[in-house]
N, C-alpha and C positions, 0 to 999 in steps of 0.2 A: 504494500500500500504506500502511496506517495505521501510525502509530508507537505501540508499546505500551510503557507504563511498567513496567519489570521491576525487581525487587529480588532479589538472590540470597542464599541461605543457604549458608554455606561451612563446611567442617569445619576442624579445627585445622591441617591441612596447606595450607589456602587453596584447596582444590578446591571448585568449585560442586557442591552436592548437591541443591539444590531451588531453586524460583523462587517468588516472591511477586508476584502481579499484582492489580490492582483487580478486584473481583467483577464489575463490568460487562464488563470485558475477558474475564474467564473465561467468563461466560455467552455472550458473542458467539462466542468460540472453540468452545464446545460446540455452538452452533447451526450454525456452519460445518461442524463435524465431522458432525453429523447430516445436513446437506444433502449433503455429499460421500458419506456412506454410502448415502443414498437414490439418488444418481446412480449409484454403483457397482452397486447392486442392480438397477437398471433398464437397465443398459448394453446388455444383449442384446435388449431389447424393440425391436420394429419401430417405426418412426416414421410419423407421418401429417402431411400438409401443413396449413398454417395454414387454408386454405379448408375442409378436411375438419373441422377442429376447430370452426370457426365454424358450419358446417352442422349438426354434432352439437349444439352449444349451442342453436342456433335450434330444432332439432327437439325437443329436450328442454325447451324453453320457458325456458331459463336466460338468454337474451338475446332482445331483440325482433327480429322478422323484418324 
């Protein structure tokens, strides 16, 4: 797991109310969330074997036979 540099915004009582992180880390986190959402949406879909995927790609001319 990667180490993320975080800075916290605190209220007068010393409670953390927000976080500041580098924009690159923020963008990476957004991409991760999008990937997880896509996985969750496709969770109920049936799966196919690697050989079937390769056969389909060859049939569609996307990889050489």
